[in-house]
C-alpha positions, 0 to 999 in steps of 0.5 A: 509501491509506485501507486502509493509513491505516485499519490505522494502519501508514502515514501518507502525506505530500503529498510522497510520489509516487503511485508510492511510495504505490501500491507500499506499498499493493500490498505491504501488500495482498499481505502481508495476503493480500487480493490475490495477488502479480502474477507475469508 
């Protein structure tokens, strides 16, 4: 979460679910090419 907030692209609210936060950060990391997308 610090990564997204540090980039200034997201501000999480206390009402956001953990699942929503994880999904957003995952997509951001893939977009920034920090991690590879998971494929099964």
